[in-house]
C-alpha positions as CSV (number, residue, x, y, z in Angstrom):
1,M,45.5,322.8,75.1
2,R,42.8,320.8,73.3
3,D,42.3,323.5,70.7
4,A,46.1,323.7,70.1
5,D,46.6,320.0,69.1
6,Q,47.4,321.0,65.5
7,P,49.2,324.1,64.1
8,T,47.0,326.8,62.6
9,E,48.8,326.2,59.2
10,F,51.0,323.3,58.2
11,P,54.5,323.7,56.6
12,S,55.0,322.8,53.0
13,S,55.5,319.2,52.1
14,S,59.1,320.0,51.1
15,D,59.9,321.2,54.6
16,K,62.0,318.5,56.3
17,G,62.6,320.2,59.7
18,T,61.8,318.4,62.9
19,Q,60.2,321.5,64.5
20,Y,57.7,324.0,63.2
21,I,56.4,327.3,64.7
22,D,52.9,328.3,63.4
23,N,51.8,331.9,62.9
24,R,50.6,332.1,66.6
25,G,54.1,331.3,67.7
26,C,53.3,327.9,69.1
27,V,56.0,325.2,68.7
28,Y,55.2,321.8,67.1
29,V,57.4,318.7,66.7
30,R,57.3,316.4,63.6
31,D,56.6,312.7,64.1
32,G,55.1,310.0,61.9
33,I,55.1,306.4,60.7
34,S,55.1,305.0,57.1
35,G,55.4,308.4,55.5
36,E,52.5,309.9,57.4
37,V,53.5,313.2,59.0
38,L,52.0,314.1,62.4
39,W,52.6,317.4,64.4
40,F,52.5,317.3,68.2
41,P,52.7,320.4,70.4
42,R,55.9,320.9,72.2
43,V,55.3,321.3,76.0
44,T,57.2,322.2,79.1
45,R,57.9,319.8,81.9
46,F,54.7,321.1,83.5
47,R,52.7,320.1,80.3
48,K,52.1,323.7,79.2
49,Q,52.4,324.3,75.4
50,I,55.4,326.4,74.4
51,C,54.0,329.5,72.5
52,G,55.3,333.1,71.9
53,Q,58.1,332.1,69.6
54,T,59.0,333.7,66.2
55,P,57.0,331.9,63.5
56,S,59.0,329.6,61.1
57,N,57.1,331.1,58.1
58,P,56.0,334.6,59.1
59,G,54.1,335.3,55.8
60,A,51.9,332.2,56.1
61,V,48.2,332.5,56.3
62,A,46.2,329.9,58.2
63,S,44.9,327.5,55.6
64,T,42.5,324.6,56.0
65,S,44.0,321.2,55.5
66,S,42.5,317.8,54.9
67,Q,43.0,317.0,58.5
68,A,41.0,320.0,59.7
69,T,37.8,319.0,57.8
70,T,34.7,317.9,59.7
71,P,34.8,314.2,60.6
72,V,32.8,311.7,58.6
73,Q,30.9,308.9,60.2
74,I,31.8,305.5,58.8
75,T,29.2,302.7,59.1
76,L,29.4,299.0,58.3
77,E,26.4,298.9,55.9
78,S,26.6,300.7,52.6
79,P,23.4,302.4,51.3
80,Q,23.3,299.9,48.4
81,A,23.6,296.6,50.3
82,K,24.1,293.6,48.0
83,T,22.8,290.2,48.6
84,P,25.5,287.7,49.5
85,V,26.5,285.4,46.7
86,A,27.6,281.8,47.4
87,V,31.3,281.2,46.4
88,K,32.4,277.8,45.5
89,P,35.6,276.9,47.3
90,K,38.6,275.8,45.1
91,A,39.9,272.3,45.4
92,R,43.2,272.2,47.3
93,R,46.0,269.9,46.5
94,P,47.7,268.1,49.4
95,I,51.1,269.5,50.3
96,A,53.9,267.0,50.6
97,I,55.7,267.3,53.9
98,A,59.3,266.2,54.1
99,A,60.2,264.0,57.0
100,V,62.2,265.9,59.5
101,S,64.2,263.9,62.0
102,K,64.1,265.1,65.5
103,P,67.3,266.2,67.1
104,K,68.5,263.6,69.6
105,A,68.8,264.7,73.2
106,K,72.3,265.0,74.4
107,R,73.0,263.0,77.6
108,V,75.0,264.9,80.1
109,N,76.4,263.2,83.2
110,A,75.7,265.3,86.2
111,R,78.6,265.8,88.6
112,S,78.2,265.7,92.3
113,P,78.4,269.1,93.8
114,A,81.9,270.3,94.8
115,V,82.5,270.6,98.5
116,A,83.8,274.0,99.5
117,K,86.9,273.9,101.7
118,K,86.9,275.8,104.9
119,P,89.1,278.9,104.8
120,V,92.3,278.7,106.7
121,V,92.9,281.5,109.2
122,A,96.5,282.4,109.9
123,A,97.4,283.1,113.5
124,A,97.8,286.8,114.1
125,V,101.2,287.9,115.2
126,V,101.1,290.5,117.9
127,K,104.1,292.8,118.1
128,P,104.6,294.7,121.4
129,V,104.2,298.4,121.2
130,V,106.6,300.5,123.2
131,V,105.2,303.6,124.7
132,Q,107.7,306.2,125.9
133,Q,106.7,308.3,128.8
134,V,107.1,312.0,128.0
135,Q,107.8,314.4,130.9
136,Q,105.8,317.4,130.9
137,V,107.4,320.6,132.1
138,V,104.9,323.0,133.5
139,A,106.1,326.6,133.9
140,Q,105.5,328.1,137.3
141,R,103.8,331.4,137.6
142,K,106.0,334.3,138.4
143,V,104.5,337.1,140.4
144,V,105.9,340.5,139.5
145,R,105.1,343.5,141.6
146,I,105.2,346.9,140.1
147,K,106.1,349.7,142.5
């Protein structure tokens, strides 16, 4: 997926869509900060890039962009190093600071902790349960002889 980090061609700058499909059919999602537009590959939950879709701009030809150029190494020293020049610091005026009174601490009287009362348990009232005895009638077997 390393070679598929960027689309093969980028959409036009007037395109305001949040998703773009390049000419290979791979899906990319728009993101960015401070006006800079970045395209990230859309992936499945198994981190496989989604490809094989119908391109957003089927007539587009892969073009080189400024982001696809070879990287340039930046160094701290320039080829024409200048000798440092002493700079005279400017005289600073003292700044008047207004006196700010500190807020007074508010005194709070602490109360003694409240004592929790013990819960009162009401006596349980027991009602007698009357159980009626049911007589069971069991049928007796009747023997029938067939002749």
